[in-house]
C-alpha atoms as one frame of an Amber mdcrd trajectory, in Angstrom:
protein
 -94.374   9.207 -27.138 -91.206   8.339 -29.071 -93.057   8.843 -32.364 -94.197
  12.307 -31.308 -90.727  13.168 -30.084 -89.196  12.062 -33.402 -91.856  14.077
 -35.276 -91.031  17.179 -33.251 -87.309  16.675 -33.836 -87.936  16.252 -37.563
 -89.873  19.540 -37.539 -86.657  21.270 -36.417 -88.374  22.986 -33.530 -85.664
  24.736 -31.516 -87.881  24.931 -28.419 -87.928  21.159 -28.065 -84.260  20.745
 -28.891 -83.277  23.439 -26.424 -85.481  21.863 -23.764 -83.942  18.430 -24.285
 -80.413  19.798 -24.263 -81.110  21.775 -21.089 -82.335  18.581 -19.391 -79.573
  16.272 -20.604 -76.575  18.611 -20.813 -77.335  21.888 -18.990 -73.708  23.034
 -19.125 -73.890  23.295 -22.952 -76.360  26.169 -22.744 -74.366  28.274 -20.304
 -73.007  31.456 -21.769 -69.267  31.577 -22.283 -67.590  34.954 -22.048 -65.552
  36.186 -24.963 -62.122  34.550 -24.852 -58.892  35.374 -26.582 -55.249  34.362
 -26.472 -52.851  37.267 -26.158 -49.179  37.014 -27.043 -47.000  39.374 -25.050
 -43.707  39.906 -26.831 -41.071  41.285 -24.533 -37.634  42.408 -25.568 -35.890
  39.631 -23.648 -32.542  41.241 -24.438 -33.468  44.244 -22.261 -34.938  42.342
 -19.299 -32.778  41.519 -16.281 -35.224  39.318 -14.381 -38.732  37.892 -14.449
 -41.631  40.286 -13.847 -45.161  39.455 -12.687 -48.161  41.437 -13.939 -51.279
  41.409 -11.751 -54.789  42.410 -12.871 -53.588  42.697 -16.469 -56.058  44.078
 -19.033 -55.898  44.430 -22.811 -58.062  46.590 -25.078 -59.213  45.128 -28.389
 -58.948  46.920 -31.690 -62.007  49.098 -32.385 -64.832  46.993 -33.850 -68.136
  47.818 -35.510 -69.635  51.089 -36.662 -69.309  52.614 -33.211 -65.628  51.607
 -33.001 -66.228  49.818 -29.690 -63.160  48.589 -27.813 -63.600  45.493 -25.666
 -61.675  45.051 -22.425 -60.138  41.627 -21.827 -58.912  40.781 -18.330 -56.315
  38.108 -17.634 -57.622  35.177 -15.609 -54.416  34.907 -13.567 -51.195  36.741
 -12.857 -48.823  36.788 -15.828 -45.102  36.221 -15.391 -42.840  37.601 -18.094
 -39.451  35.927 -18.353 -36.333  37.298 -20.073 -36.539  34.340 -22.466 -37.326
  33.674 -26.086 -38.019  30.369 -27.831 -36.182  30.786 -31.150 -35.965  27.114
 -32.098 -38.068  23.976 -31.716 -37.035  20.815 -33.520 -38.051  17.172 -33.729
 -35.278  14.593 -33.879 -35.064  10.827 -33.540 -32.894   8.682 -31.297 -31.136
   5.593 -32.746 -33.710   3.386 -30.971 -36.559   5.163 -32.812 -37.819   7.388
 -29.989 -38.816  10.940 -30.880 -37.058  13.823 -29.160 -38.439  17.353 -29.067
 -35.758  19.988 -28.546 -36.849  23.350 -27.133 -34.028  25.879 -27.378 -34.553
  28.937 -25.194 -32.486  32.095 -25.488 -31.805  34.338 -22.520 -31.093  38.057
 -22.736 -27.497  39.278 -22.281 -28.437  41.335 -19.204 -29.127  38.131 -17.280
 -25.728  37.073 -16.040 -26.743  33.694 -14.669 -29.472  31.332 -15.896 -30.025
  30.133 -12.332 -31.558  33.557 -11.574 -34.553  32.681 -13.750 -37.344  30.630
 -12.175 -37.980  27.880 -14.719 -40.284  25.876 -12.431 -43.383  27.142 -14.257
 -42.967  28.059 -17.904 -46.247  28.322 -19.859 -46.208  27.425 -23.563 -49.017
  28.067 -26.034 -49.292  25.502 -28.836 -50.061  27.756 -31.787 -50.752  25.362
 -34.663 -53.533  23.825 -36.701 -55.830  21.782 -34.498 -54.530  18.292 -35.474
 -50.903  19.343 -34.991 -51.601  21.151 -31.703 -53.590  18.167 -30.373 -50.854
  15.691 -31.346 -48.202  17.888 -29.741 -50.344  18.354 -26.619 -50.767  14.586
 -26.336 -47.061  13.948 -26.860 -46.036  16.513 -24.249 -48.594  15.690 -21.557
 -48.939  11.912 -21.942 -45.954  10.611 -23.872 -42.998  12.312 -22.212 -40.532
   9.908 -20.619 -37.574  12.135 -19.723 -36.609  15.780 -19.510 -33.056  16.962
 -19.955 -31.728  20.433 -19.299 -28.496  21.842 -20.633 -27.404  25.295 -19.500
 -24.625  27.206 -21.285 -21.205  25.919 -20.261 -22.613  22.889 -18.427 -23.290
  19.244 -19.222 -26.881  18.171 -19.662 -28.655  16.828 -16.603 -31.897  14.972
 -16.094 -34.692  17.200 -14.905 -37.630  16.032 -12.782 -40.213  18.053 -14.705
 -43.500  17.515 -16.505 -45.903  19.252 -18.856 -49.432  19.806 -17.618 -52.414
  21.448 -19.310 -52.968  24.961 -18.063 -56.531  25.684 -19.128 -58.025  29.075
 -18.416
């Protein structure tokens, strides 16, 4: 039986391979809908507060000879914050620990940072796969402390964590 199976596999018969895969790993053959990451760039200088978009849809650019436009629907509500992330830097402490600094900028129409709900702030790691994976690992598994410094205040320890969001 094993000899025949090996012979069939060597013949590159997709019927047998597909049958084996469907028995051993059925989830690999399920269809996956078209996925895309969309960056929404707000003018954070004009926003006064966070806004939540429900049932958000985006049209693709026209594709193909028929100039078909695909409709992408968001998988969850989207919250837009009056924030920008103008600077990310990696620094080192004297004891050798790495420190990632995320510097957020808030629009001038927001008078007080405490008005912004920072309890859930999604970040997309847009980088080459090895860099994004290393950063993901560092943020989700290797983080020891979070510090927050608001304008005009001393830094304070923050009981926060990064967690993968998925889709």
